[in-house]
MARTOR-635915 format. One record per residue (C-alpha): y, z, x; residue in one letter. Coordinates in steps of 0.05 Angstrom, whole numbers, plus 32768, in hexadecimal, padded with zeros to 4 digits. Layout:
BEGIN
YZXa...
***
This chain:
BEGIN
89C98B698E1Fx89AC8B2F8E47x89B48B378E92x89B48B038EC9x89C78B128F11x8A048AF68F33x89FA8AEA8F7Ex8A298AD38FB5x8A078AB18FEEx8A358AA39029x8A048A8B905Fx89BD8A76906Dx89AF8ABC9088x89AC8AD39040x897A8A9E902Ax89398AC29040x89458AFD9011x89558ACE8FD7x89178AA38FE4x88EA8AE08FEBx89038AF98FA7x88F28AB68F86x88AE8AB48FA6x889C8AF38F80x888D8AC58F46x88558AA58F6Ex88298AE38F71x87E88ACE8F50x87C48AF98F1Ex87838B018F44x87688B308F10x87508AF58EE6x872C8ACF8F1Cx86EA8AF58F16x86EC8AEC8ECAx86F98AA28ED2x86C18A998F04x86928ABA8ED2x86AA8A8B8E9Bx86A08A4D8EC7x865A8A638EDAx86498A728E91x86608A2E8E78x863C8A0B8EB1x85FB8A2F8E9Ex85FF8A2F8E52x862A89F38E41x863F89EB8DF8x86228A2F8DE5x86528A528E15x868D8A278DFCx867E8A398DB4x86768A838DC5x86B98A888DE9x86DF8A5E8DB6x86C48A868D7Bx86D58AC78D9Fx871D8AB68DB2x87358A7E8D84x870C8A6B8D47x86D58A9A8D2Fx86B48A668D02x86B68A298D30x867A89FB8D27x868F89B88D46x86AF89B28D8Ax86C489698D82x86FC89538D55x86E389148D33x870B88D28D37x871288D68CECx8732891B8CF1x876189028D27x877788C88CFCx877F88F38CBEx87A889278CE4x87D588F28D01x87E188D58CBBx87F4891B8CA3x882D89208CD5x8871890C8CB8x888288C38CC7x88C388D98CE7x889F89068D18x886C88D08D28x88A588A18D38x88C488D48D68x888188DE8D8Bx887988938D90x88BE888A8DADx88B388C08DE1x887088A18DF2x8890885D8DFCx88C4887A8E2Bx888F889F8E53x886288618E57x889B88348E6Fx88AB88648EA8x8863886C8EBEx885588228EBBx8887881A8EF3x885C88488F1Ex881E881D8F1Dx8807880A8F63x87E287CA8F72x87A887BE8FA1x87BF879A8FE0x87A18774901Bx87B887609061x879987249084x879A872090D0x879986E090F9x875186ED910Fx873A86ED90C6x8735873990BEx874B87519079x87628799906Ex877A87B6902Ex877D87ED8FFAx875C87EB8FB6x877C88168F7Fx874B882D8F4Ax8754885D8F0Fx872288968F0Ax86ED888C8ED4x86F988C98EAAx873288FC8EA1x8735893E8E7Dx877789568E60x8786899E8E4Dx87B989A38E15x87CF89EA8E02x87D289F98DB8x880C8A2A8DBFx88118A6A8D96x87D18A608D70x87DE8A168D66x88228A1F8D46x884B8A058D81x882089CB8D9Ax883289AD8DDEx883A89658DC7x886089548E05x8826896C8E31x87F8893B8E0Ex882889018E19x883A89128E61x87F289198E77x87CF88E48E4Ex880088AB8E56x87FD88A78EA3x87B288A88E9Ex87B388708E6Cx87E488488E96x87B888538ED3x877E88328EADx8752886F8EA2x871D885A8E6Fx8706889E8E57x873688D78E45x871C89188E28x874C894B8E0Bx873D89958E04x876B89C28DDCx87618A078DBCx87558A048D71x877B8A2C8D3Fx875A8A668D1Bx87418A388CE4x87228A088D16x875789D28D0Ex878189B38D46x87CB89A98D3Fx87D789678D1Bx880F89588D4Cx87E0895A8D87x87B0892E8D61x87E888FE8D4Dx87FA88F68D96x87B088EA8DA7x87AA88B78D6Fx87E888938D87x87CB888D8DCDx878788778DB5x876488B78DCBx872788C68DA0x870588FC8DCAx8724893F8DB9x870089828DBCx871189C58D9Bx870C89F38DD7x873D8A118E08x87488A428E41x871C8A468E7Fx86DD8A328E59x86FC89EF8E46x870E89E28E90x86C689F38EA2x86AC89C18E6Fx86D7898A8E8Bx86C3899A8ED3x867889A48ECAx866889838E88x8641899E8E4Cx8614897F8E18x865289678DF1x8686895D8E28x8678892E8E62x869589448EA5x86D689258EBCx86F4890F8EFFx873A892C8EF7x875489668ECDx879E89688EBBx87C989928E8Dx87EC89D68E8Bx87D08A188E74x87D28A648E7Bx87B98A8C8EB7x87708A828EA1x87788A378E9Ex879E8A348EDFx876B8A5F8F03x87318A368EE8x875289F58F00x875C8A138F45x87138A298F49x86F689E58F34x872589BE8F61x86FA89988F92x86C4898A8F60x86F989658F38x874089518F47x877889778F24x87C189668F18x87DF89A48F3Ax87E089F08F38x881F89FB8F0Fx88488A3A8F12x887D8A558EE4x88B48A248ECFx88F68A218EF3x893A89FF8EF4x897189FF8F27x89B589E48F13x89EB89D18F44x8A2C89D88F1Dx8A7389CA8F35x8AB289E88F17x8AB889B08EE4x8A7389BB8EC5x8A7089D68E7Ex8A598A1F8E82x8A3F8A1D8E3Bx8A1289E38E4Cx89FC8A028E8Ex89E88A428E6Bx89C18A1B8E37x899C89F58E6Ex898A8A358E92x896E8A528E52x89458A148E44x891A8A298E7Fx891F8A758E76x89008A718E31x88BF8A558E4Dx88A48A938E6Ex88B98AD88E87x88AB8ABE8ECDx88D78A808EC4x89118A798EF4x89568A5E8EE0x89888A598F19x89CE8A3C8F1Cx89F08A308F5Ex8A3B8A258F5Cx8A758A268F8Dx8AA48A448F58x8AA58A8F8F4Ax8ACA8A828F09x8A948A518EF3x8A5E8A848F04x8A7F8AB98EDAx8A898A888EA0x8A3F8A768EA1x8A2B8ABF8EA0x8A588ACC8E64x8A358A938E3Fx89EE8AA98E50x89ED8AEA8E29x8A018AD18DE4x89D88A918DEAx899A8AB78E00x89A18AEB8DC9x89A38AB48D94x89608A968DAAx891E8AA18D85x89008AB18DCAx893A8ADE8DDFx890F8B158DFCx88E58AE48E25x89228ABD8E3Ex89468AFF8E4Cx890D8B178E78x890F8AD68EA0x895A8ADB8EA8x89598B238EBEx891F8B1F8EEFx891D8AD98F0Cx89608AB78EFFx89A58AB88F1Ex89E98A978F21x89F78A8E8F6Bx8A3C8A828F89x8A3D8A5C8FCBx8A788A498FF8x8A7389FF8FE8x8A4589CA8FCDx8A2B89BA9012x8A0E8A009014x89F789F88FCCx89CE89BA8FD6x89B089D69016x899A8A158FF2x897F89EC8FB7x895489C38FE7x89398A039006x89258A1D8FC1x890689D98FB0x890789E38F64x88DD89C38F2Ex891B89A98F0Ax895E899E8F2Bx899C898E8F02x89D889718F26x8A0F89858EF5x8A47896D8F22x8A7D89388F1Fx8A5889058F4Ax8A0D89128F48x89FC88CF8F67x8A2388E18FA6x89FA89228FABx89B689038F9Bx89A888E88FE2x89AD89308FFBx8978894A8FCBx8937894F8FF3x890C897F8FCCx890789808F80x88D2896E8F4Dx890589488F22x8950893F8F27x897D893C8EEAx89BD89178EF6x8A01892B8EDAx8A1989538E9Fx89F2892D8E6Ax89AD89348E89x899389798E75x894B89888E89x892E89838E43x894089398E42x890B89318E78x88DB89638E59x88D289398E1Bx88F088F58E17x890F88D18E52x88CE88B98E71x88C388DA8EB5x888A890C8EB6x889889558EA8x885B896E8ECEx887E89828F0Ex887489AC8F4Dx888C89F48F49x88978A308F76x88B38A078FB0x887989D68FB3x88A9899D8FA6x88B1899F8FF2x886E897A8FF7x885689668FB2x886A89388F79x886B89318F2Ex882C891F8F08x882888D38F07x87FC88968EFFx87E488A48F46x87C688E78F2Fx879188BF8F0Ax8784888B8F3Fx876088898F81x8769885B8FBCx873188398FE2x873B881A9026x871F87D49030x870887BB9075x86EE8774907Dx86EC876C90C9x86E2872790E6x86B28717911Fx86EF8709914Dx870B874E913Ex86CA8770914Fx86C08748918Fx8707875891A6x870687A29193x86BD87B8919Dx86C787D591E3x870487FD91CDx86E08817918Fx86A2882991B9x86CD884D91ECx86EF887891B6x86AB88879198x868E889E91DAx86CB88CA91E8x86B888EE91A8x866F88F291BCx865788C29186x8629889191AAx860C8872916Ax8652885F9154x865D883A9196x861A88169192x862788019149x866287D89162x864587C191A5x860687A59186x863287709165x864A875591A8x862B871391C1x8609873491FCx85E2876091CCx85C98727919Fx857F871891A4x
***
């Protein structure tokens, strides 16, 4: 029988114990770090030979070619049912429309003395995307391809390289290739895990190094991204998935249970929490969770997440509920209440907010348009969803006029000398009239 804890939290004094329990999910598996370092060093030293060795050992024993040819991509896309291609295209259009609204423009300010200051927004030159194959390629993460590639495309990135583990026969899921074909991506490689991240970061004979790596993966992929961060940019260090639902007494308990399970089925470390001010609602949700969980193909996985990292929490009122939700700072927050728009201004910390009874989290995962790559484990307190900005950099522009330098030179020189940097001071002072020869 599926279990999920029922908690009553009456005051903020009880929050620390609750938060400490949830932070147990953040404990990294340091046992793989030494292995990953060895893999990174090996790929850096041996290039394609190392990639082929690892891929043959763990994914496809007979692999000969790392790159999927453009012809294979087009053929695989054509093999996908027209109805499925249409669904992928519609999801892509929604995602593109949302991210196009994020595009930032370069800007300039002109001062009266003729000085021009500004900011130039430029996409990075080359991006590497990691797309998990999922269960030997049988559950391809199509949405990961769309959510990572489309913001890069919208940002204006010219080169996008995709790495994904091949199936045992050397093929790549046609659904992943159909998404790549739709987005005009022709650079796809049959390689995964930490060695694929190493190839993207350092480059090999076949794979040119990239500037930014994005995309989800297992502990080996995540550890590799963490270790190469600094040499390249990365999207984020993602933890286990999580949802927090604020539900009032009028919410449908069947729907709430279904939404909780939509996260619990991801991972045994996933967290699914409902906060409500109604004890009767809490008990109704718990009654729904068991039968719904038991009917799932991933019942054992979802059940582990429910038992170990999930809860239905009863609070005195919704004021306490929203305060606790902000303190947890979840990846996904559902406002399953009568007036979610009245509550929204009080939400300070969440990766994404789903408004009202008809906005379950999977709507955002796949189709609505906002990005589903979101901060986890409380990092929504200071970080944001993957976006167009992930694939851009900003350059400051300074075009100082002679009048500005004449007026400001002594102040600049004084600040430089306070920091013990005499050459800085002289660099400005030599432009003053008294220094001209």
